[in-house]
KOLLOBA-922569 format. One line per 2 residues: number of its first residue (from 1); for each residue x, y, z of C-alpha. Coordinates in steps of 0.02 Angstrom, whole numbers, padded with zeros to 5 digits, always signed. Example, Ala and Ser with C-alpha at 12.3 -4.5 7.8 and 13.67 -1.06 7.14 Angstrom:
% KOLLOBA-922569
1 = +00615/-00225/+00390  +00684/-00053/+00357
***
This chain:
% KOLLOBA-922569
1 = -00323/-00339/+00565  -00505/-00328/+00612
3 = -00489/-00213/+00765  -00357/-00100/+00648
5 = -00472/-00102/+00508  -00622/-00059/+00616
7 = -00550/+00081/+00679  -00479/+00155/+00518
9 = -00670/+00132/+00441  -00733/+00247/+00582
11 = -00592/+00368/+00564  -00647/+00363/+00383
13 = -00827/+00422/+00403  -00759/+00561/+00523
15 = -00602/+00632/+00399  -00742/+00624/+00264
17 = -00874/+00738/+00333  -00734/+00841/+00390
19 = -00693/+00863/+00215  -00863/+00885/+00152
21 = -00822/+01077/+00217  -00737/+01090/+00059
23 = -00900/+01128/-00021  -00954/+01279/+00048
25 = -00898/+01428/-00054  -00802/+01514/+00076
27 = -00658/+01438/+00087  -00636/+01491/+00286
29 = -00738/+01372/+00329  -00622/+01234/+00292
31 = -00467/+01335/+00327  -00547/+01352/+00510
33 = -00566/+01169/+00517  -00385/+01115/+00458
35 = -00340/+01252/+00598  -00438/+01144/+00723
37 = -00377/+00983/+00660  -00196/+01012/+00700
39 = -00195/+01125/+00866  -00339/+01039/+00970
41 = -00233/+00945/+01099  -00353/+00790/+01093
43 = -00356/+00776/+00895  -00175/+00780/+00879
45 = -00203/+00630/+00993  -00301/+00541/+00893
47 = -00238/+00579/+00757  -00044/+00518/+00794
49 = -00157/+00348/+00857  -00217/+00326/+00679
51 = -00036/+00363/+00609  +00008/+00210/+00708
53 = -00143/+00115/+00647  -00113/+00145/+00488
55 = +00053/+00081/+00471  +00006/-00054/+00605
57 = -00144/-00114/+00446  -00015/-00110/+00321
59 = +00131/-00209/+00417  +00011/-00335/+00469
61 = -00066/-00356/+00291  +00087/-00373/+00207
63 = +00143/-00489/+00336  -00029/-00595/+00324
65 = -00027/-00593/+00144  +00178/-00652/+00156
67 = +00129/-00804/+00269  -00026/-00869/+00136
69 = +00093/-00859/+00011  +00230/-00958/+00094
71 = +00089/-01064/+00162  +00028/-01104/-00020
73 = +00168/-01115/-00135  +00069/-01188/-00243
75 = -00078/-01094/-00342  -00265/-01150/-00309
77 = -00306/-01257/-00471  -00482/-01173/-00452
79 = -00517/-01035/-00348  -00601/-01049/-00200
81 = -00786/-01048/-00200  -00868/-00886/-00154
83 = -00690/-00798/-00150  -00713/-00630/-00232
85 = -00579/-00525/-00325  -00558/-00417/-00160
87 = -00518/-00551/-00031  -00387/-00657/-00154
89 = -00289/-00467/-00186  -00329/-00354/-00028
91 = -00120/-00348/-00020  -00117/-00277/-00202
93 = -00265/-00180/-00148  -00188/-00120/+00003
95 = -00031/-00075/-00099  -00114/+00045/-00202
97 = -00186/+00142/-00045  -00034/+00157/+00025
99 = +00052/+00237/-00134  -00088/+00338/-00141
101 = -00084/+00415/+00028  +00097/+00443/+00023
103 = +00055/+00554/-00147  -00125/+00648/-00007
105 = +00004/+00670/+00144  +00162/+00731/+00052
107 = +00032/+00854/-00069  -00101/+00923/+00078
109 = -00035/+00870/+00253  +00154/+00885/+00230
111 = +00139/+01076/+00138  +00016/+01121/+00287
113 = +00130/+01068/+00427  +00291/+01127/+00330
115 = +00279/+01266/+00223  +00238/+01289/+00043
117 = +00052/+01374/+00095  -00002/+01531/+00012
119 = +00017/+01690/+00142  -00129/+01686/+00304
121 = -00294/+01710/+00268  -00422/+01811/+00389
123 = -00567/+01695/+00436  -00650/+01749/+00612
125 = -00536/+01864/+00655  -00399/+01746/+00660
127 = -00239/+01718/+00535  -00243/+01564/+00470
129 = -00129/+01433/+00322  -00239/+01441/+00173
131 = -00252/+01264/+00149  -00421/+01278/+00058
133 = -00316/+01341/-00079  -00181/+01216/-00112
135 = -00349/+01088/-00117  -00435/+01193/-00227
137 = -00270/+01220/-00345  -00249/+01026/-00326
139 = -00417/+00984/-00395  -00423/+01109/-00530
141 = -00301/+00981/-00608  -00386/+00832/-00705
143 = -00241/+00712/-00688  -00262/+00730/-00495
145 = -00415/+00708/-00486  -00432/+00543/-00597
147 = -00307/+00484/-00484  -00396/+00501/-00351
149 = -00541/+00447/-00405  -00455/+00278/-00460
151 = -00401/+00287/-00287  -00563/+00273/-00216
153 = -00631/+00135/-00330  -00494/+00042/-00241
155 = -00523/+00100/-00078  -00712/+00056/-00096
157 = -00656/-00142/-00172  -00528/-00143/-00013
159 = -00666/-00073/+00105  -00808/-00196/+00029
161 = -00710/-00343/+00091  -00618/-00267/+00220
163 = -00781/-00245/+00324  -00880/-00400/+00310
165 = -00712/-00487/+00357  -00667/-00402/+00502
167 = -00807/-00460/+00570  -00798/-00638/+00539
169 = -00618/-00644/+00585  -00698/-00560/+00758
171 = -00813/-00724/+00764  -00965/-00619/+00729
173 = -01028/-00750/+00596  -01203/-00820/+00595
175 = -01318/-00859/+00447  -01457/-00737/+00554
177 = -01345/-00570/+00525  -01203/-00610/+00412
179 = -01305/-00560/+00263  -01337/-00382/+00365
181 = -01152/-00369/+00395  -01115/-00384/+00210
183 = -01254/-00266/+00175  -01191/-00146/+00287
185 = -01002/-00163/+00202  -01077/-00157/+00049
187 = -01151/+00019/+00077  -01025/+00079/+00186
189 = -00910/+00031/+00043  -00973/+00134/-00091
191 = -01074/+00299/+00013  -00870/+00339/+00093
193 = -00786/+00335/-00074  -00942/+00419/-00153
195 = -00922/+00567/-00009  -00738/+00578/-00014
197 = -00770/+00605/-00227  -00904/+00735/-00215
199 = -00743/+00839/-00175  -00641/+00845/-00310
201 = -00764/+00825/-00444  -00856/+00979/-00387
203 = -00697/+01082/-00371  -00629/+01027/-00530
205 = -00809/+01081/-00606  -00799/+01232/-00543
207 = -00636/+01253/-00584  -00705/+01240/-00790
209 = -00836/+01383/-00744
***
């Protein structure tokens, strides 16, 4: 859980940085990014590893939740001291994130890979699939933006507990540096969802003009 979780934390940083290219006025920049992400052999290998780690992390999480529930058939009369709401509901948060991932992949990744995109557009002398138009159309719908933002709030809670918990599970738990890890985890859990949130908010506001 710790290792797969930390790998996915790194993936989120890279994915967010790439998606920030949606803010460019020229859709070609994002379309070129999408083309590179789906054709570069090294990136494709990393993508398959990422898919596997997402599934493994989800299965491990559900198995751990089931094991904990079985070991504690009777609920605590008093919640453990210091336990946050997120730490007590990581499985639930993970299920919500998994639901969002299915919707997200269906609307973007599946459409890009298996058709349904607008006609190819001219970008840098190349004909590229116009994923940018699909993303803009999705983020121009208020309901989709709300779903996206709610999912990011859920992700923030999941990351905040998961980040520090990963280091603790790996044995990196000491009074000297644990507060620093928690601080970095809190900052990470705010900045990453915020970076993703900027994209739909910006595009939706642009669609109102």
